[in-house]
C-alpha positions as CSV (number, residue, x, y, z in Angstrom):
1,X,-45.7,-14.9,-36.6
2,X,-45.4,-15.0,-33.1
3,X,-44.4,-11.6,-31.3
4,X,-41.3,-13.7,-30.1
5,X,-40.0,-15.0,-33.2
6,X,-36.9,-16.5,-31.4
7,X,-36.6,-20.0,-31.8
8,X,-37.2,-22.2,-28.6
9,X,-36.7,-18.9,-26.7
10,X,-37.8,-19.4,-23.1
11,X,-38.8,-23.3,-23.6
12,X,-37.0,-26.2,-22.8
13,X,-35.8,-28.5,-25.3
14,X,-32.7,-27.9,-27.3
15,X,-32.5,-24.3,-26.9
16,X,-32.7,-24.8,-23.1
17,X,-29.9,-26.8,-23.1
18,X,-27.9,-24.4,-25.3
19,X,-28.7,-22.1,-23.1
20,X,-27.5,-24.0,-20.0
21,X,-24.5,-25.1,-22.0
22,X,-23.4,-21.4,-22.7
23,X,-24.2,-19.8,-19.1
24,X,-22.4,-23.1,-17.5
25,X,-19.3,-22.2,-19.8
26,X,-19.2,-18.5,-18.7
27,X,-19.2,-19.1,-15.5
28,X,-16.4,-22.1,-15.6
29,X,-14.5,-19.1,-17.4
30,X,-15.5,-16.6,-15.0
31,X,-14.0,-19.0,-12.4
32,X,-10.5,-19.2,-13.8
33,X,-9.9,-15.5,-13.5
34,X,-7.8,-14.5,-11.0
35,X,-9.9,-12.3,-8.6
36,X,-8.7,-9.1,-6.2
37,X,-8.7,-11.0,-3.0
38,X,-7.8,-9.5,0.8
39,X,-4.4,-10.8,1.6
40,X,-2.5,-10.9,4.7
41,X,1.5,-9.9,4.8
42,X,3.4,-13.0,6.3
43,X,6.8,-11.6,5.4
44,X,8.6,-8.6,4.0
45,X,11.8,-8.2,2.1
46,X,12.3,-4.7,1.7
47,X,14.5,-3.2,-1.0
48,X,16.7,-0.2,-0.8
49,X,15.7,3.3,-0.8
50,X,15.8,3.4,-4.7
51,X,14.0,0.3,-5.4
52,X,10.4,-0.9,-3.7
53,X,10.6,-4.1,-2.3
54,X,8.6,-7.9,-2.2
55,X,6.0,-9.1,0.3
56,X,4.9,-12.7,0.5
57,X,0.9,-12.8,1.1
58,X,-1.6,-15.4,2.5
59,X,-4.7,-15.2,1.0
60,X,-8.0,-14.6,3.5
61,X,-10.4,-15.8,1.5
62,X,-10.7,-20.0,0.7
63,X,-12.0,-21.4,-1.8
64,X,-14.9,-24.2,-0.8
65,X,-16.1,-27.3,-2.6
66,X,-19.4,-28.1,-3.3
67,X,-20.0,-29.4,-0.3
68,X,-19.0,-26.2,1.2
69,X,-15.8,-27.3,2.8
70,X,-13.2,-24.6,3.0
71,X,-9.6,-25.4,1.4
72,X,-6.9,-22.5,2.1
73,X,-5.6,-21.2,-0.6
74,X,-1.6,-21.4,-1.2
75,X,0.7,-18.5,-0.1
76,X,1.8,-16.3,-2.6
77,X,5.7,-15.2,-2.9
78,X,7.3,-12.1,-4.2
79,X,4.6,-9.8,-4.8
80,X,5.6,-6.1,-5.5
81,X,4.1,-3.9,-3.0
82,X,2.8,-0.2,-3.5
83,X,4.9,2.9,-3.0
84,X,3.2,6.6,-3.2
85,X,6.3,8.0,-5.2
86,X,6.3,10.4,-8.6
87,X,9.6,11.1,-9.8
88,X,12.4,10.9,-7.5
89,X,10.1,11.8,-4.7
90,X,8.0,9.0,-2.1
91,X,6.9,8.4,0.8
92,X,8.4,5.1,2.2
93,X,6.5,3.2,4.5
94,X,7.0,-0.4,4.3
95,X,4.3,-3.3,4.9
96,X,4.8,-5.1,8.3
97,X,3.8,-8.6,8.6
98,X,0.3,-9.0,9.8
99,X,-0.9,-6.3,8.1
100,X,-4.0,-6.8,5.7
101,X,-4.4,-4.9,2.2
102,X,-5.8,-6.2,-1.4
103,X,-3.8,-7.9,-4.3
104,X,-4.5,-6.9,-7.8
105,X,-4.5,-9.7,-10.6
106,X,-2.6,-8.8,-13.8
107,X,-4.0,-10.3,-16.9
108,X,-1.3,-11.7,-18.3
109,X,2.2,-13.2,-17.1
110,X,3.9,-9.9,-15.8
111,X,7.4,-11.5,-14.3
112,X,9.5,-10.0,-17.3
113,X,8.1,-6.4,-16.6
114,X,8.7,-6.8,-12.9
115,X,12.3,-8.2,-13.3
116,X,13.3,-5.7,-16.1
117,X,11.0,-2.6,-15.1
118,X,10.6,-2.1,-18.5
119,X,8.1,-2.7,-21.1
120,X,8.4,-6.7,-21.8
121,X,6.8,-9.2,-23.2
122,X,4.6,-12.1,-21.1
123,X,7.0,-14.5,-19.5
124,X,4.3,-17.1,-20.6
125,X,0.5,-18.0,-22.0
126,X,-0.3,-17.8,-18.3
127,X,-3.5,-15.1,-18.2
128,X,-5.3,-14.0,-14.7
129,X,-3.0,-16.1,-12.4
130,X,-2.7,-15.1,-8.9
131,X,1.4,-15.3,-9.1
132,X,1.0,-12.4,-11.3
133,X,0.0,-9.6,-8.7
134,X,0.6,-6.6,-6.6
135,X,-0.2,-5.5,-3.2
136,X,-2.1,-2.6,-2.0
137,X,-2.4,-1.9,1.4
138,X,-3.3,-1.5,3.8
139,X,-7.0,-2.2,4.7
140,X,-8.7,-3.4,8.2
141,X,-5.3,-2.8,10.3
142,X,-5.1,-1.2,13.9
143,X,-4.5,2.1,14.6
144,X,-1.2,3.1,14.1
145,X,1.7,4.3,17.1
146,X,3.0,7.0,14.7
147,X,1.3,8.8,12.1
148,X,0.9,12.1,9.9
149,X,-3.0,13.4,10.2
150,X,-4.9,16.1,8.4
151,X,-7.3,17.8,10.5
152,X,-9.3,21.0,10.4
153,X,-6.9,22.5,12.6
154,X,-3.7,21.8,10.5
155,X,-1.5,19.0,10.5
156,X,-0.6,16.8,13.3
157,X,2.8,14.7,13.4
158,X,2.6,11.9,16.2
159,X,5.4,9.5,17.1
160,X,7.0,8.4,20.1
161,X,10.4,8.4,18.5
162,X,12.9,11.3,16.9
163,X,11.7,13.3,14.0
164,X,15.0,13.7,11.8
165,X,15.2,16.1,9.0
166,X,18.0,16.1,6.5
167,X,18.0,18.9,4.3
168,X,20.3,21.6,3.2
169,X,18.4,24.3,4.9
170,X,15.1,24.4,6.5
171,X,12.9,27.5,6.4
172,X,9.6,28.1,8.3
173,X,7.3,31.2,8.0
174,X,5.7,31.1,11.3
175,X,6.2,31.6,15.0
176,X,7.6,28.3,16.6
177,X,7.1,27.0,20.5
178,X,7.9,24.4,22.2
179,X,8.2,23.1,25.4
180,X,11.5,21.6,25.5
181,X,15.2,23.5,24.7
182,X,16.5,24.4,21.2
183,X,20.2,23.8,20.4
184,X,21.8,25.2,17.7
185,X,25.6,24.4,17.2
186,X,25.9,22.8,20.7
187,X,24.7,26.1,22.4
188,X,21.3,25.9,24.7
189,X,18.7,28.4,23.8
190,X,17.5,27.9,27.7
191,X,20.5,27.6,29.4
192,X,23.0,29.7,27.0
193,X,25.3,32.5,29.3
194,X,26.5,35.4,28.2
195,X,30.2,36.6,28.9
196,X,31.7,39.9,29.3
197,X,28.7,41.3,31.4
198,X,28.5,42.6,35.0
199,X,26.3,41.7,37.3
200,X,23.8,43.7,38.6
201,X,20.0,44.8,37.4
202,X,21.0,45.3,33.9
203,X,20.2,43.4,31.2
204,X,21.8,42.3,27.6
205,X,20.6,44.1,24.7
206,X,18.0,42.1,22.4
207,X,19.8,39.7,19.4
208,X,20.2,41.3,16.6
Protein backbone atom coordinates (compact mmCIF):
# COMPACT_ATOMS: atom_id res chain seq x y z
CA UNK A 1 0.00 0.00 0.00
CA UNK A 2 1.55 3.39 -0.91
CA UNK A 3 2.21 5.92 1.87
CA UNK A 4 -0.41 8.26 0.46
CA UNK A 5 -3.45 6.00 0.23
CA UNK A 6 -5.90 8.76 -0.78
CA UNK A 7 -7.26 7.80 -4.21
CA UNK A 8 -6.23 10.15 -7.03
CA UNK A 9 -4.59 12.57 -4.60
CA UNK A 10 -2.25 15.00 -6.36
CA UNK A 11 -3.10 13.47 -9.73
CA UNK A 12 -5.09 14.56 -12.72
CA UNK A 13 -8.14 12.72 -13.90
CA UNK A 14 -11.24 12.31 -11.81
CA UNK A 15 -9.67 13.38 -8.49
CA UNK A 16 -8.18 16.51 -10.02
CA UNK A 17 -11.49 17.43 -11.62
CA UNK A 18 -13.35 16.99 -8.32
CA UNK A 19 -10.80 19.16 -6.52
CA UNK A 20 -11.05 21.88 -9.16
CA UNK A 21 -14.83 21.77 -9.08
CA UNK A 22 -14.91 22.07 -5.30
CA UNK A 23 -12.44 24.97 -5.41
CA UNK A 24 -14.54 26.77 -8.02
CA UNK A 25 -17.69 26.26 -5.95
CA UNK A 26 -15.99 27.63 -2.84
CA UNK A 27 -14.64 30.66 -4.71
CA UNK A 28 -18.04 31.28 -6.26
CA UNK A 29 -19.74 31.06 -2.87
CA UNK A 30 -17.25 33.42 -1.23
CA UNK A 31 -17.69 35.93 -4.04
CA UNK A 32 -21.40 36.12 -3.25
CA UNK A 33 -20.77 37.19 0.36
CA UNK A 34 -21.13 40.94 0.74
CA UNK A 35 -17.73 42.26 1.82
CA UNK A 36 -16.97 45.11 4.20
CA UNK A 37 -16.00 48.02 1.95
CA UNK A 38 -14.62 51.53 2.10
CA UNK A 39 -17.44 53.93 1.26
CA UNK A 40 -17.92 57.68 0.96
CA UNK A 41 -20.90 59.46 2.47
CA UNK A 42 -23.07 61.10 -0.20
CA UNK A 43 -26.01 62.31 1.91
CA UNK A 44 -26.88 62.42 5.61
CA UNK A 45 -30.37 62.04 7.05
CA UNK A 46 -29.85 62.85 10.75
CA UNK A 47 -32.48 61.77 13.19
CA UNK A 48 -33.53 63.59 16.32
CA UNK A 49 -31.15 63.63 19.26
CA UNK A 50 -32.92 60.55 20.61
CA UNK A 51 -32.68 58.51 17.39
CA UNK A 52 -29.60 57.83 15.28
CA UNK A 53 -29.97 58.82 11.62
CA UNK A 54 -29.11 57.27 8.26
CA UNK A 55 -26.61 57.91 5.47
CA UNK A 56 -26.47 57.22 1.74
CA UNK A 57 -23.04 55.89 0.80
CA UNK A 58 -21.09 55.18 -2.38
CA UNK A 59 -18.76 52.15 -2.31
CA UNK A 60 -15.22 53.28 -3.22
CA UNK A 61 -13.92 49.91 -4.49
CA UNK A 62 -15.25 48.99 -7.93
CA UNK A 63 -16.04 45.54 -9.21
CA UNK A 64 -14.16 44.37 -12.30
CA UNK A 65 -14.76 41.80 -15.00
CA UNK A 66 -12.39 39.13 -16.30
CA UNK A 67 -10.80 41.67 -18.65
CA UNK A 68 -10.04 43.96 -15.71
CA UNK A 69 -12.62 46.58 -16.72
CA UNK A 70 -13.92 48.40 -13.61
CA UNK A 71 -17.64 48.61 -12.89
CA UNK A 72 -18.69 51.11 -10.17
CA UNK A 73 -21.08 49.75 -7.56
CA UNK A 74 -24.49 51.29 -6.96
CA UNK A 75 -25.12 53.71 -4.12
CA UNK A 76 -26.50 52.21 -0.91
CA UNK A 77 -29.34 54.15 0.71
CA UNK A 78 -30.59 54.48 4.29
CA UNK A 79 -27.63 52.92 6.07
CA UNK A 80 -27.68 53.28 9.89
CA UNK A 81 -24.52 54.96 11.19
CA UNK A 82 -22.58 54.48 14.40
CA UNK A 83 -23.14 56.68 17.43
CA UNK A 84 -20.96 56.27 20.53
CA UNK A 85 -23.62 55.70 23.16
CA UNK A 86 -24.27 53.90 26.42
CA UNK A 87 -27.81 53.99 27.81
CA UNK A 88 -29.05 57.58 27.66
CA UNK A 89 -25.54 59.09 27.37
CA UNK A 90 -24.00 59.71 23.95
CA UNK A 91 -21.38 61.57 21.97
CA UNK A 92 -23.32 62.97 19.00
CA UNK A 93 -21.15 63.64 15.95
CA UNK A 94 -23.21 63.07 12.81
CA UNK A 95 -21.36 62.17 9.58
CA UNK A 96 -20.99 64.78 6.85
CA UNK A 97 -21.09 64.36 3.04
CA UNK A 98 -17.62 63.48 1.82
CA UNK A 99 -16.66 61.47 4.92
CA UNK A 100 -14.97 58.13 4.31
CA UNK A 101 -15.77 55.09 6.41
CA UNK A 102 -16.58 51.38 6.31
CA UNK A 103 -19.79 49.42 5.88
CA UNK A 104 -20.22 46.19 7.82
CA UNK A 105 -22.50 43.66 6.13
CA UNK A 106 -25.10 41.69 8.12
CA UNK A 107 -25.45 37.98 7.46
CA UNK A 108 -29.23 38.21 7.10
CA UNK A 109 -31.87 40.74 6.04
CA UNK A 110 -31.99 43.08 9.05
CA UNK A 111 -34.71 45.42 7.75
CA UNK A 112 -37.25 44.54 10.47
CA UNK A 113 -34.68 44.87 13.26
CA UNK A 114 -33.62 48.31 11.97
CA UNK A 115 -37.22 49.50 11.62
CA UNK A 116 -38.48 48.11 14.95
CA UNK A 117 -35.28 48.56 16.94
CA UNK A 118 -36.20 45.27 18.57
CA UNK A 119 -35.16 41.62 18.02
CA UNK A 120 -37.04 40.63 14.87
CA UNK A 121 -37.15 37.86 12.25
CA UNK A 122 -35.38 38.49 8.93
CA UNK A 123 -37.48 40.38 6.40
CA UNK A 124 -36.54 37.95 3.60
CA UNK A 125 -34.23 35.04 2.79
CA UNK A 126 -31.59 37.53 1.61
CA UNK A 127 -28.08 36.77 2.90
CA UNK A 128 -24.87 38.87 3.01
CA UNK A 129 -26.48 41.59 0.88
CA UNK A 130 -24.96 45.06 0.72
CA UNK A 131 -28.38 46.57 1.50
CA UNK A 132 -28.08 45.07 4.98
CA UNK A 133 -25.19 47.06 6.39
CA UNK A 134 -24.21 49.70 8.93
CA UNK A 135 -21.77 52.59 8.51
CA UNK A 136 -18.75 53.13 10.73
CA UNK A 137 -16.66 56.27 10.18
CA UNK A 138 -14.41 57.83 9.64
CA UNK A 139 -11.21 56.79 7.95
CA UNK A 140 -8.83 58.68 5.64
CA UNK A 141 -10.57 62.00 6.35
CA UNK A 142 -8.95 65.45 6.43
CA UNK A 143 -7.89 67.06 9.69
CA UNK A 144 -10.79 68.56 11.70
CA UNK A 145 -11.33 72.25 12.51
CA UNK A 146 -12.75 71.45 15.94
CA UNK A 147 -11.82 68.53 18.17
CA UNK A 148 -11.18 67.16 21.63
CA UNK A 149 -7.65 65.81 21.90
CA UNK A 150 -5.90 63.81 24.62
CA UNK A 151 -2.27 64.90 25.04
CA UNK A 152 0.48 64.05 27.51
CA UNK A 153 -0.26 67.36 29.26
CA UNK A 154 -4.05 66.82 29.48
CA UNK A 155 -7.17 67.38 27.43
CA UNK A 156 -7.30 69.99 24.67
CA UNK A 157 -10.58 71.39 23.33
CA UNK A 158 -10.41 73.39 20.09
CA UNK A 159 -13.34 75.07 18.30
CA UNK A 160 -13.77 78.15 16.07
CA UNK A 161 -17.22 78.60 17.58
CA UNK A 162 -18.76 78.70 21.05
CA UNK A 163 -18.66 76.08 23.79
CA UNK A 164 -22.14 75.89 25.33
CA UNK A 165 -22.72 73.97 28.56
CA UNK A 166 -26.29 73.16 29.64
CA UNK A 167 -26.26 71.72 33.13
CA UNK A 168 -27.90 72.12 36.52
CA UNK A 169 -24.52 72.88 38.09
CA UNK A 170 -20.87 73.00 37.06
CA UNK A 171 -18.25 72.17 39.70
CA UNK A 172 -14.54 72.69 39.05
CA UNK A 173 -11.90 71.55 41.54
CA UNK A 174 -9.08 73.56 39.97
CA UNK A 175 -7.74 77.03 39.20
CA UNK A 176 -9.37 78.69 36.21
CA UNK A 177 -7.45 81.12 34.00
CA UNK A 178 -8.72 83.10 31.04
CA UNK A 179 -7.39 85.87 28.81
CA UNK A 180 -10.95 87.13 28.35
CA UNK A 181 -13.62 88.41 30.70
CA UNK A 182 -15.91 86.43 33.00
CA UNK A 183 -19.53 87.45 33.56
CA UNK A 184 -22.01 86.23 36.16
CA UNK A 185 -25.56 87.51 36.18
CA UNK A 186 -24.55 90.06 33.53
CA UNK A 187 -21.81 91.53 35.78
CA UNK A 188 -18.31 91.68 34.29
CA UNK A 189 -15.37 90.51 36.39
CA UNK A 190 -13.07 93.01 34.66
CA UNK A 191 -15.40 95.99 34.28
CA UNK A 192 -17.62 95.89 37.35
CA UNK A 193 -17.55 98.77 39.88
CA UNK A 194 -18.13 99.01 43.64
CA UNK A 195 -20.49 101.65 44.95
CA UNK A 196 -20.55 103.29 48.38
CA UNK A 197 -16.81 103.98 48.61
CA UNK A 198 -14.89 107.26 48.74
CA UNK A 199 -12.10 107.96 46.30
CA UNK A 200 -8.59 107.90 47.66
CA UNK A 201 -5.80 105.48 48.28
CA UNK A 202 -7.86 102.90 50.10
CA UNK A 203 -8.89 99.53 48.68
CA UNK A 204 -12.05 97.54 49.03
CA UNK A 205 -12.03 94.43 51.15
CA UNK A 206 -11.50 91.11 49.40
CA UNK A 207 -14.64 89.19 48.47
CA UNK A 208 -16.19 87.07 51.18
